[in-house]
A tleap script that builds the chain and sets N, CA, C and O, in Angstrom:
source leaprc.protein.ff14SB
mol = sequence {
  NMET LEU ARG ILE LYS SER PHE ILE PRO ILE
  VAL ALA MET ALA TYR GLN VAL ARG ARG LEU
  SER ALA LYS GLN PRO MET ILE GLY ARG LEU
  ILE ARG GLU LEU ARG GLN VAL MET ASN LEU
  SER GLN GLU LYS PHE ALA ASP GLU LEU GLY
  MET THR PHE PRO THR ILE ASN ARG TRP GLU
  ASN GLY HIE ALA LYS PRO SER PRO ILE ALA
  LEU LYS GLN ILE ASP LEU LEU LEU GLN GLN
  LEU SER ASP ARG GLY GLU ALA LEU ARG THR
  LYS TYR PHE PRO GLU ASP GLU SER LYS CSER
}
set mol.1.N position { 39.650 -15.298 -39.779 }
set mol.1.CA position { 40.244 -16.068 -41.170 }
set mol.1.C position { 40.393 -17.705 -40.781 }
set mol.1.O position { 41.164 -17.996 -39.866 }
set mol.2.N position { 39.942 -18.352 -41.206 }
set mol.2.CA position { 39.925 -19.797 -41.211 }
set mol.2.C position { 41.428 -20.163 -41.745 }
set mol.2.O position { 41.795 -19.765 -42.850 }
set mol.3.N position { 42.354 -21.015 -40.824 }
set mol.3.CA position { 43.231 -21.857 -41.263 }
set mol.3.C position { 43.559 -23.180 -41.844 }
set mol.3.O position { 43.226 -24.171 -41.194 }
set mol.4.N position { 44.144 -23.329 -42.940 }
set mol.4.CA position { 43.978 -24.651 -43.394 }
set mol.4.C position { 44.029 -25.939 -42.337 }
set mol.4.O position { 43.292 -26.925 -42.366 }
set mol.5.N position { 45.080 -25.663 -41.417 }
set mol.5.CA position { 45.225 -26.811 -40.518 }
set mol.5.C position { 44.033 -26.900 -39.566 }
set mol.5.O position { 43.897 -28.011 -39.053 }
set mol.6.N position { 43.213 -26.043 -39.246 }
set mol.6.CA position { 41.977 -26.116 -38.455 }
set mol.6.C position { 40.773 -26.607 -39.243 }
set mol.6.O position { 39.713 -27.004 -38.760 }
set mol.7.N position { 41.095 -26.521 -40.527 }
set mol.7.CA position { 39.734 -26.736 -41.626 }
set mol.7.C position { 39.728 -28.385 -41.943 }
set mol.7.O position { 38.673 -29.016 -42.017 }
set mol.8.N position { 41.082 -29.011 -42.122 }
set mol.8.CA position { 40.908 -30.274 -42.178 }
set mol.8.C position { 40.889 -31.190 -41.105 }
set mol.8.O position { 40.990 -32.339 -41.533 }
set mol.9.N position { 40.790 -31.122 -39.764 }
set mol.9.CA position { 39.900 -31.965 -39.222 }
set mol.9.C position { 38.253 -31.986 -39.318 }
set mol.9.O position { 37.572 -32.989 -39.100 }
set mol.10.N position { 37.793 -30.816 -39.649 }
set mol.10.CA position { 36.404 -30.251 -39.784 }
set mol.10.C position { 35.907 -31.270 -41.099 }
set mol.10.O position { 34.982 -32.076 -41.196 }
set mol.11.N position { 36.844 -30.887 -41.930 }
set mol.11.CA position { 36.367 -31.839 -43.336 }
set mol.11.C position { 36.663 -33.099 -42.941 }
set mol.11.O position { 35.879 -33.865 -43.502 }
set mol.12.N position { 37.326 -33.607 -42.331 }
set mol.12.CA position { 37.109 -35.185 -42.052 }
set mol.12.C position { 36.054 -35.626 -41.426 }
set mol.12.O position { 35.316 -36.518 -41.843 }
set mol.13.N position { 35.886 -34.775 -39.978 }
set mol.13.CA position { 34.608 -35.214 -39.576 }
set mol.13.C position { 33.530 -35.129 -40.330 }
set mol.13.O position { 32.648 -35.940 -40.047 }
set mol.14.N position { 33.290 -34.300 -41.325 }
set mol.14.CA position { 32.039 -34.097 -42.196 }
set mol.14.C position { 31.990 -35.202 -43.039 }
set mol.14.O position { 30.917 -35.662 -43.430 }
set mol.15.N position { 33.199 -35.716 -43.384 }
set mol.15.CA position { 33.040 -36.736 -44.374 }
set mol.15.C position { 32.624 -38.102 -43.334 }
set mol.15.O position { 31.652 -38.727 -43.756 }
set mol.16.N position { 33.109 -38.527 -42.305 }
set mol.16.CA position { 32.684 -39.645 -41.603 }
set mol.16.C position { 31.057 -39.619 -41.218 }
set mol.16.O position { 30.330 -40.609 -41.128 }
set mol.17.N position { 30.598 -37.912 -40.970 }
set mol.17.CA position { 29.327 -38.000 -40.510 }
set mol.17.C position { 28.442 -38.182 -41.829 }
set mol.17.O position { 27.285 -38.581 -41.695 }
set mol.18.N position { 28.948 -37.904 -43.085 }
set mol.18.CA position { 28.055 -37.898 -44.165 }
set mol.18.C position { 28.001 -39.244 -44.625 }
set mol.18.O position { 26.992 -39.702 -45.161 }
set mol.19.N position { 29.373 -40.101 -44.381 }
set mol.19.CA position { 29.069 -41.683 -44.275 }
set mol.19.C position { 27.730 -42.225 -43.588 }
set mol.19.O position { 26.712 -42.693 -44.099 }
set mol.20.N position { 28.028 -42.036 -42.461 }
set mol.20.CA position { 27.035 -42.436 -41.663 }
set mol.20.C position { 25.490 -42.309 -42.270 }
set mol.20.O position { 24.652 -43.210 -42.310 }
set mol.21.N position { 25.350 -40.961 -42.724 }
set mol.21.CA position { 23.859 -40.619 -42.825 }
set mol.21.C position { 23.675 -40.756 -44.373 }
set mol.21.O position { 22.862 -40.032 -44.946 }
set mol.22.N position { 24.407 -41.660 -45.044 }
set mol.22.CA position { 24.189 -41.856 -46.332 }
set mol.22.C position { 22.738 -42.657 -46.606 }
set mol.22.O position { 22.076 -42.428 -47.618 }
set mol.23.N position { 22.329 -43.613 -45.593 }
set mol.23.CA position { 21.289 -44.421 -45.793 }
set mol.23.C position { 20.359 -44.148 -44.611 }
set mol.23.O position { 19.991 -45.027 -43.831 }
set mol.24.N position { 19.944 -42.632 -44.527 }
set mol.24.CA position { 19.154 -41.995 -43.389 }
set mol.24.C position { 17.918 -43.138 -43.107 }
set mol.24.O position { 17.824 -43.557 -41.954 }
set mol.25.N position { 17.005 -43.632 -44.099 }
set mol.25.CA position { 15.895 -44.389 -43.347 }
set mol.25.C position { 16.557 -45.786 -42.649 }
set mol.25.O position { 15.786 -46.651 -42.232 }
set mol.26.N position { 17.407 -45.887 -42.589 }
set mol.26.CA position { 18.233 -47.312 -42.028 }
set mol.26.C position { 18.924 -46.994 -40.561 }
set mol.26.O position { 19.298 -47.902 -39.819 }
set mol.27.N position { 19.064 -45.394 -40.190 }
set mol.27.CA position { 19.634 -45.050 -39.151 }
set mol.27.C position { 19.093 -45.474 -37.906 }
set mol.27.O position { 19.755 -45.777 -36.913 }
set mol.28.N position { 17.751 -45.478 -38.020 }
set mol.28.CA position { 16.794 -45.866 -36.896 }
set mol.28.C position { 16.985 -47.379 -36.388 }
set mol.28.O position { 17.080 -47.732 -35.213 }
set mol.29.N position { 17.018 -48.121 -37.427 }
set mol.29.CA position { 17.278 -49.485 -37.282 }
set mol.29.C position { 18.932 -49.585 -36.771 }
set mol.29.O position { 19.283 -50.301 -35.833 }
set mol.30.N position { 19.679 -48.898 -37.417 }
set mol.30.CA position { 20.954 -49.022 -36.757 }
set mol.30.C position { 20.862 -48.666 -35.312 }
set mol.30.O position { 21.132 -49.420 -34.377 }
set mol.31.N position { 20.552 -47.732 -35.255 }
set mol.31.CA position { 20.849 -47.233 -33.421 }
set mol.31.C position { 19.821 -48.153 -32.722 }
set mol.31.O position { 20.176 -48.412 -31.572 }
set mol.32.N position { 18.754 -48.671 -33.052 }
set mol.32.CA position { 17.971 -49.950 -32.335 }
set mol.32.C position { 18.945 -50.791 -32.080 }
set mol.32.O position { 19.228 -50.987 -30.898 }
set mol.33.N position { 19.608 -51.414 -33.024 }
set mol.33.CA position { 20.720 -52.729 -33.315 }
set mol.33.C position { 21.593 -52.198 -32.230 }
set mol.33.O position { 21.612 -52.864 -31.195 }
set mol.34.N position { 22.378 -51.028 -32.284 }
set mol.34.CA position { 23.330 -50.776 -31.252 }
set mol.34.C position { 23.236 -50.645 -30.083 }
set mol.34.O position { 24.038 -51.113 -29.275 }
set mol.35.N position { 22.178 -49.946 -29.790 }
set mol.35.CA position { 21.556 -50.040 -28.408 }
set mol.35.C position { 21.388 -51.257 -27.735 }
set mol.35.O position { 21.785 -51.493 -26.594 }
set mol.36.N position { 20.522 -52.359 -28.804 }
set mol.36.CA position { 20.404 -53.692 -28.097 }
set mol.36.C position { 21.803 -54.442 -27.668 }
set mol.36.O position { 21.973 -55.116 -26.652 }
set mol.37.N position { 22.861 -54.126 -28.804 }
set mol.37.CA position { 24.239 -54.864 -28.642 }
set mol.37.C position { 24.858 -54.488 -27.257 }
set mol.37.O position { 25.486 -55.172 -26.449 }
set mol.38.N position { 24.411 -52.955 -27.246 }
set mol.38.CA position { 25.298 -52.310 -25.915 }
set mol.38.C position { 24.133 -52.811 -24.572 }
set mol.38.O position { 24.444 -52.388 -23.458 }
set mol.39.N position { 23.130 -53.481 -24.642 }
set mol.39.CA position { 22.291 -53.782 -23.915 }
set mol.39.C position { 21.857 -52.757 -22.732 }
set mol.39.O position { 22.023 -52.807 -21.513 }
set mol.40.N position { 21.260 -51.849 -23.548 }
set mol.40.CA position { 20.791 -50.333 -22.931 }
set mol.40.C position { 19.334 -50.402 -23.128 }
set mol.40.O position { 18.833 -51.003 -24.078 }
set mol.41.N position { 18.829 -49.942 -22.454 }
set mol.41.CA position { 17.137 -49.159 -22.651 }
set mol.41.C position { 17.570 -48.072 -23.559 }
set mol.41.O position { 18.700 -47.696 -23.873 }
set mol.42.N position { 16.163 -47.583 -23.969 }
set mol.42.CA position { 16.245 -46.182 -24.819 }
set mol.42.C position { 16.771 -45.201 -23.878 }
set mol.42.O position { 17.627 -44.470 -24.377 }
set mol.43.N position { 16.444 -44.943 -22.434 }
set mol.43.CA position { 16.636 -44.322 -21.368 }
set mol.43.C position { 18.144 -44.335 -21.061 }
set mol.43.O position { 18.567 -43.210 -20.794 }
set mol.44.N position { 19.009 -45.254 -21.030 }
set mol.44.CA position { 20.298 -45.591 -20.561 }
set mol.44.C position { 20.979 -45.045 -22.012 }
set mol.44.O position { 21.905 -44.234 -22.003 }
set mol.45.N position { 20.506 -45.495 -23.035 }
set mol.45.CA position { 21.298 -44.991 -24.577 }
set mol.45.C position { 21.294 -43.597 -24.737 }
set mol.45.O position { 22.280 -42.946 -25.081 }
set mol.46.N position { 19.930 -43.036 -24.431 }
set mol.46.CA position { 20.205 -41.380 -24.387 }
set mol.46.C position { 20.946 -40.880 -23.396 }
set mol.46.O position { 21.569 -39.831 -23.561 }
set mol.47.N position { 20.981 -41.653 -22.085 }
set mol.47.CA position { 22.166 -41.003 -20.967 }
set mol.47.C position { 23.563 -41.161 -21.622 }
set mol.47.O position { 24.461 -40.350 -21.398 }
set mol.48.N position { 23.731 -42.318 -22.506 }
set mol.48.CA position { 25.160 -42.605 -22.833 }
set mol.48.C position { 25.479 -41.382 -23.784 }
set mol.48.O position { 26.632 -40.950 -23.771 }
set mol.49.N position { 24.456 -40.744 -24.677 }
set mol.49.CA position { 24.810 -39.972 -25.586 }
set mol.49.C position { 24.662 -38.197 -25.209 }
set mol.49.O position { 25.057 -37.222 -25.849 }
set mol.50.N position { 24.019 -38.281 -24.072 }
set mol.50.CA position { 23.915 -36.685 -23.378 }
set mol.50.C position { 22.054 -36.457 -24.303 }
set mol.50.O position { 21.609 -35.318 -24.440 }
set mol.51.N position { 21.479 -37.340 -24.664 }
set mol.51.CA position { 20.186 -37.217 -25.314 }
set mol.51.C position { 18.812 -37.439 -24.311 }
set mol.51.O position { 19.045 -37.634 -23.118 }
set mol.52.N position { 17.703 -37.419 -24.668 }
set mol.52.CA position { 16.702 -37.406 -23.929 }
set mol.52.C position { 16.072 -38.975 -24.308 }
set mol.52.O position { 16.649 -39.663 -25.150 }
set mol.53.N position { 15.179 -39.329 -23.799 }
set mol.53.CA position { 14.707 -40.789 -24.251 }
set mol.53.C position { 13.872 -40.403 -25.275 }
set mol.53.O position { 14.020 -40.937 -26.374 }
set mol.54.N position { 12.894 -39.448 -25.086 }
set mol.54.CA position { 12.246 -39.062 -26.540 }
set mol.54.C position { 12.910 -38.890 -27.713 }
set mol.54.O position { 12.580 -39.333 -28.814 }
set mol.55.N position { 13.751 -38.304 -27.467 }
set mol.55.CA position { 14.763 -38.271 -28.956 }
set mol.55.C position { 15.306 -39.530 -29.481 }
set mol.55.O position { 15.191 -39.801 -30.676 }
set mol.56.N position { 15.864 -40.278 -28.690 }
set mol.56.CA position { 16.220 -41.845 -29.053 }
set mol.56.C position { 15.054 -42.675 -29.591 }
set mol.56.O position { 15.171 -43.698 -30.267 }
set mol.57.N position { 13.774 -42.026 -29.153 }
set mol.57.CA position { 12.478 -43.062 -29.313 }
set mol.57.C position { 12.163 -42.640 -31.081 }
set mol.57.O position { 11.824 -43.405 -31.984 }
set mol.58.N position { 12.424 -41.130 -31.135 }
set mol.58.CA position { 12.024 -40.639 -32.487 }
set mol.58.C position { 13.152 -41.101 -33.338 }
set mol.58.O position { 12.765 -41.579 -34.404 }
set mol.59.N position { 14.454 -41.092 -33.162 }
set mol.59.CA position { 15.325 -41.662 -33.986 }
set mol.59.C position { 14.806 -43.234 -34.734 }
set mol.59.O position { 14.601 -43.547 -35.907 }
set mol.60.N position { 14.713 -44.033 -33.381 }
set mol.60.CA position { 14.410 -45.189 -33.638 }
set mol.60.C position { 12.991 -45.599 -34.551 }
set mol.60.O position { 12.808 -46.642 -35.178 }
set mol.61.N position { 12.166 -44.563 -34.428 }
set mol.61.CA position { 11.151 -44.858 -35.100 }
set mol.61.C position { 11.174 -44.108 -36.297 }
set mol.61.O position { 10.095 -44.262 -36.870 }
set mol.62.N position { 11.899 -43.396 -36.896 }
set mol.62.CA position { 12.019 -42.817 -38.264 }
set mol.62.C position { 11.420 -41.132 -37.953 }
set mol.62.O position { 11.625 -40.203 -38.734 }
set mol.63.N position { 10.692 -41.018 -36.711 }
set mol.63.CA position { 10.164 -39.709 -36.723 }
set mol.63.C position { 10.994 -38.348 -36.818 }
set mol.63.O position { 10.521 -37.263 -37.155 }
set mol.64.N position { 12.444 -38.629 -36.425 }
set mol.64.CA position { 13.374 -37.570 -36.557 }
set mol.64.C position { 14.911 -37.957 -36.828 }
set mol.64.O position { 15.259 -39.012 -36.299 }
set mol.65.N position { 15.651 -37.432 -37.391 }
set mol.65.CA position { 17.183 -37.479 -37.850 }
set mol.65.C position { 17.769 -37.192 -36.747 }
set mol.65.O position { 17.403 -36.357 -35.920 }
set mol.66.N position { 18.908 -38.037 -36.700 }
set mol.66.CA position { 20.275 -37.563 -35.479 }
set mol.66.C position { 21.080 -36.286 -36.249 }
set mol.66.O position { 21.318 -36.348 -37.455 }
set mol.67.N position { 21.351 -35.487 -35.684 }
set mol.67.CA position { 22.210 -34.077 -35.757 }
set mol.67.C position { 23.442 -34.838 -36.330 }
set mol.67.O position { 23.652 -36.037 -36.148 }
set mol.68.N position { 24.163 -34.060 -36.987 }
set mol.68.CA position { 25.502 -34.371 -37.443 }
set mol.68.C position { 26.360 -34.804 -36.107 }
set mol.68.O position { 27.003 -35.851 -36.190 }
set mol.69.N position { 26.404 -34.032 -34.840 }
set mol.69.CA position { 27.022 -34.173 -33.896 }
set mol.69.C position { 26.463 -35.547 -33.077 }
set mol.69.O position { 27.249 -36.095 -32.304 }
set mol.70.N position { 25.207 -36.057 -33.236 }
set mol.70.CA position { 24.714 -37.189 -32.678 }
set mol.70.C position { 25.273 -38.155 -33.635 }
set mol.70.O position { 25.656 -39.240 -33.199 }
set mol.71.N position { 25.354 -37.916 -34.759 }
set mol.71.CA position { 26.133 -39.204 -35.822 }
set mol.71.C position { 27.303 -39.203 -35.365 }
set mol.71.O position { 27.725 -40.359 -35.327 }
set mol.72.N position { 28.053 -38.448 -34.989 }
set mol.72.CA position { 29.340 -38.562 -34.781 }
set mol.72.C position { 29.650 -39.413 -33.518 }
set mol.72.O position { 30.539 -40.248 -33.351 }
set mol.73.N position { 28.691 -38.984 -32.683 }
set mol.73.CA position { 28.931 -39.967 -31.270 }
set mol.73.C position { 28.561 -41.322 -31.265 }
set mol.73.O position { 28.982 -42.228 -30.545 }
set mol.74.N position { 27.677 -41.348 -32.206 }
set mol.74.CA position { 27.000 -42.984 -32.635 }
set mol.74.C position { 28.355 -43.691 -33.339 }
set mol.74.O position { 28.643 -44.884 -33.245 }
set mol.75.N position { 28.969 -42.866 -33.924 }
set mol.75.CA position { 29.930 -43.531 -34.793 }
set mol.75.C position { 30.958 -43.680 -33.774 }
set mol.75.O position { 31.362 -44.817 -33.527 }
set mol.76.N position { 31.411 -42.724 -33.179 }
set mol.76.CA position { 32.590 -43.360 -31.824 }
set mol.76.C position { 31.822 -44.581 -30.980 }
set mol.76.O position { 32.533 -45.493 -30.556 }
set mol.77.N position { 30.598 -44.611 -30.766 }
set mol.77.CA position { 30.386 -45.696 -30.020 }
set mol.77.C position { 30.728 -47.091 -30.883 }
set mol.77.O position { 31.389 -48.046 -30.475 }
set mol.78.N position { 30.069 -46.929 -32.237 }
set mol.78.CA position { 30.426 -48.159 -33.012 }
set mol.78.C position { 31.581 -48.371 -33.100 }
set mol.78.O position { 31.765 -49.571 -33.300 }
set mol.79.N position { 32.977 -47.503 -33.029 }
set mol.79.CA position { 34.306 -47.783 -32.960 }
set mol.79.C position { 34.819 -48.692 -32.016 }
set mol.79.O position { 35.569 -49.642 -32.241 }
set mol.80.N position { 34.209 -48.211 -30.617 }
set mol.80.CA position { 34.494 -48.928 -29.248 }
set mol.80.C position { 34.055 -49.848 -29.365 }
set mol.80.O position { 34.555 -50.705 -28.636 }
set mol.81.N position { 33.089 -50.252 -30.130 }
set mol.81.CA position { 32.624 -51.810 -29.943 }
set mol.81.C position { 33.372 -52.661 -30.953 }
set mol.81.O position { 32.880 -53.752 -31.242 }
set mol.82.N position { 34.569 -52.258 -31.549 }
set mol.82.CA position { 35.343 -52.788 -32.462 }
set mol.82.C position { 34.695 -53.820 -33.359 }
set mol.82.O position { 33.838 -53.364 -34.116 }
set mol.83.N position { 34.961 -55.280 -33.435 }
set mol.83.CA position { 34.558 -55.868 -34.357 }
set mol.83.C position { 32.717 -55.909 -34.539 }
set mol.83.O position { 32.094 -56.125 -35.579 }
set mol.84.N position { 32.216 -55.651 -33.290 }
set mol.84.CA position { 30.579 -55.882 -33.143 }
set mol.84.C position { 30.250 -54.593 -34.131 }
set mol.84.O position { 29.402 -54.622 -35.023 }
set mol.85.N position { 30.983 -53.593 -33.840 }
set mol.85.CA position { 30.835 -52.081 -34.336 }
set mol.85.C position { 30.774 -52.013 -35.933 }
set mol.85.O position { 29.960 -51.497 -36.699 }
set mol.86.N position { 32.098 -52.826 -36.162 }
set mol.86.CA position { 32.438 -52.911 -37.635 }
set mol.86.C position { 31.187 -53.936 -38.418 }
set mol.86.O position { 30.852 -53.870 -39.600 }
set mol.87.N position { 30.726 -54.731 -37.522 }
set mol.87.CA position { 29.553 -55.499 -38.509 }
set mol.87.C position { 28.451 -54.842 -38.487 }
set mol.87.O position { 27.621 -55.022 -39.377 }
set mol.88.N position { 28.246 -53.998 -37.511 }
set mol.88.CA position { 26.858 -53.293 -37.658 }
set mol.88.C position { 27.079 -52.338 -38.950 }
set mol.88.O position { 26.233 -52.216 -39.837 }
set mol.89.N position { 28.427 -51.627 -38.934 }
set mol.89.CA position { 28.586 -50.661 -39.916 }
set mol.89.C position { 28.535 -51.554 -41.214 }
set mol.89.O position { 27.802 -50.967 -42.010 }
set mol.90.N position { 28.937 -52.555 -41.680 }
set mol.90.CA position { 28.778 -53.325 -42.825 }
set mol.90.C position { 27.667 -53.736 -43.238 }
set mol.90.O position { 27.407 -53.806 -44.439 }
set mol.91.N position { 26.558 -54.184 -41.974 }
set mol.91.CA position { 25.247 -54.787 -42.244 }
set mol.91.C position { 24.532 -53.523 -42.633 }
set mol.91.O position { 23.665 -53.713 -43.486 }
set mol.92.N position { 24.702 -52.023 -42.144 }
set mol.92.CA position { 23.963 -51.102 -42.761 }
set mol.92.C position { 24.380 -50.023 -43.583 }
set mol.92.O position { 23.770 -48.985 -43.840 }
set mol.93.N position { 25.473 -50.394 -43.952 }
set mol.93.CA position { 26.516 -49.366 -44.882 }
set mol.93.C position { 27.327 -50.428 -45.858 }
set mol.93.O position { 28.532 -50.196 -45.950 }
set mol.94.N position { 26.931 -51.317 -46.437 }
set mol.94.CA position { 27.598 -52.175 -46.821 }
set mol.94.C position { 28.825 -51.808 -48.505 }
set mol.94.O position { 29.507 -52.684 -49.036 }
set mol.95.N position { 28.760 -50.398 -48.952 }
set mol.95.CA position { 29.160 -49.913 -49.507 }
set mol.95.C position { 30.246 -49.281 -49.016 }
set mol.95.O position { 31.099 -49.070 -49.878 }
set mol.96.N position { 30.503 -48.918 -47.967 }
set mol.96.CA position { 31.577 -48.403 -47.310 }
set mol.96.C position { 32.621 -49.544 -47.460 }
set mol.96.O position { 33.674 -49.262 -48.031 }
set mol.97.N position { 32.451 -50.635 -47.063 }
set mol.97.CA position { 33.391 -51.798 -47.236 }
set mol.97.C position { 34.092 -51.608 -48.436 }
set mol.97.O position { 35.288 -51.861 -48.290 }
set mol.98.N position { 33.755 -51.221 -49.676 }
set mol.98.CA position { 34.720 -51.224 -50.866 }
set mol.98.C position { 35.396 -50.090 -50.944 }
set mol.98.O position { 36.380 -50.057 -51.683 }
set mol.99.N position { 34.976 -48.837 -50.140 }
set mol.99.CA position { 35.556 -47.710 -50.271 }
set mol.99.C position { 36.900 -47.625 -49.402 }
set mol.99.O position { 37.797 -46.795 -49.548 }
set mol.100.N position { 36.841 -48.736 -48.401 }
set mol.100.CA position { 37.966 -48.588 -47.438 }
set mol.100.C position { 39.312 -49.124 -47.973 }
set mol.100.O position { 40.323 -49.061 -47.275 }
savepdb mol mol.pdb
quit
């Protein structure tokens, strides 16, 4: 049986992930720019997320999409970058600014 209290954080996380994945074709560009802002190679960025280099490469080149869990990790990285992360969010997802 699923309790309401345990369900609410799941719904909130799903909303954030859906918000990040709204413009899926742009996610590769966002990931590349985020990685560059962090001054990381694809290999080091992959280590940061617990992924592999080929996975990051496929995301950036549009050959694959990040999973919802990976999107959540990317969102957390954006939050850690504070102003720079918010600038990236606004650049790639401008409609989110009006919903805040």
